[in-house]
C-alpha positions as a Python dict, from the first residue, in 0.01 Angstrom:
ca = {
    (1, 'M'): (0, 0, 0),
    (2, 'F'): (230, -294, 72),
    (3, 'E'): (529, -59, 98),
    (4, 'L'): (344, 151, 355),
    (5, 'L'): (271, -161, 560),
    (6, 'L'): (638, -260, 549),
    (7, 'R'): (743, 89, 660),
    (8, 'G'): (501, 73, 951),
    (9, 'L'): (625, -269, 1057),
    (10, 'G'): (986, -153, 1028),
    (11, 'F'): (911, 150, 1244),
    (12, 'L'): (738, -68, 1504),
    (13, 'A'): (1027, -316, 1510),
    (14, 'G'): (1273, -28, 1550),
    (15, 'M'): (1082, 116, 1844),
    (16, 'I'): (1061, -224, 2017),
    (17, 'A'): (1432, -287, 1958),
    (18, 'E'): (1522, 59, 2092),
    (19, 'V'): (1327, 6, 2414),
    (20, 'F'): (1463, -347, 2463),
    (21, 'L'): (1824, -245, 2399),
    (22, 'A'): (1795, 64, 2621),
    (23, 'Y'): (1682, -148, 2916),
    (24, 'L'): (1947, -411, 2839),
    (25, 'F'): (2230, -156, 2823),
    (26, 'Y'): (2105, 24, 3134),
    (27, 'G'): (2093, -299, 3334),
    (28, 'I'): (2442, -403, 3228),
    (29, 'G'): (2586, -57, 3291),
    (30, 'W'): (2418, -34, 3630),
    (31, 'L'): (2553, -372, 3739),
    (32, 'I'): (2910, -304, 3623),
    (33, 'L'): (2917, 42, 3782),
    (34, 'R'): (2787, -102, 4110),
    (35, 'L'): (3060, -367, 4104),
    (36, 'L'): (3339, -123, 4014),
    (37, 'T'): (3241, 136, 4274),
    (38, 'L'): (3154, -118, 4546),
    (39, 'G'): (2788, -15, 4552),
    (40, 'R'): (2827, 362, 4567),
    (41, 'Y'): (2729, 464, 4216),
    (42, 'P'): (2492, 500, 4043),
    (43, 'N'): (2251, 631, 4303),
    (44, 'L'): (1965, 516, 4084),
    (45, 'P'): (1743, 210, 4115),
    (46, 'L'): (1790, -87, 3884),
    (47, 'R'): (1431, -59, 3763),
    (48, 'V'): (1361, 279, 3604),
    (49, 'D'): (1076, 406, 3390),
    (50, 'D'): (1293, 566, 3123),
    (51, 'P'): (1645, 425, 3079),
    (52, 'M'): (1726, 697, 2826),
    (53, 'G'): (1620, 986, 3048),
    (54, 'S'): (1852, 1273, 3133),
    (55, 'R'): (1972, 1113, 3461),
    (56, 'T'): (2001, 754, 3340),
    (57, 'A'): (2134, 774, 2984),
    (58, 'W'): (2499, 778, 3094),
    (59, 'V'): (2451, 441, 3267),
    (60, 'A'): (2308, 293, 2946),
    (61, 'V'): (2597, 437, 2743),
    (62, 'F'): (2845, 287, 2988),
    (63, 'G'): (2674, -52, 2949),
    (64, 'F'): (2693, -23, 2571),
    (65, 'L'): (3063, 67, 2582),
    (66, 'C'): (3133, -228, 2813),
    (67, 'L'): (2960, -469, 2575),
    (68, 'V'): (3147, -329, 2275),
    (69, 'G'): (3476, -349, 2466),
    (70, 'L'): (3404, -707, 2569),
    (71, 'L'): (3323, -803, 2210),
    (72, 'L'): (3638, -637, 2073),
    (73, 'T'): (3851, -802, 2341),
    (74, 'W'): (3705, -1142, 2261),
    (75, 'L'): (3761, -1093, 1888),
    (76, 'T'): (4121, -982, 1946),
    (77, 'V'): (4205, -1272, 2175),
    (78, 'T'): (4046, -1541, 1958),
    (79, 'H'): (4187, -1411, 1629),
    (80, 'D'): (4455, -1641, 1488),
}
């Protein structure tokens, strides 16, 4: 019974983390794309219902790649 409760809590935490990270990555990707293209792309609003939808997922992926690139750059520069 306790194991079932832990599985349920783990599933709930995973769903919450997925939604939070999707909105975080979408917001970062949207902002960086707007800055790089001087406001032309993406032609989507900042606030969307589903950041992992078919039209918005590429913006979230771009935000994720930018964060990973920033982290790797920081680790490379600060490594002794």
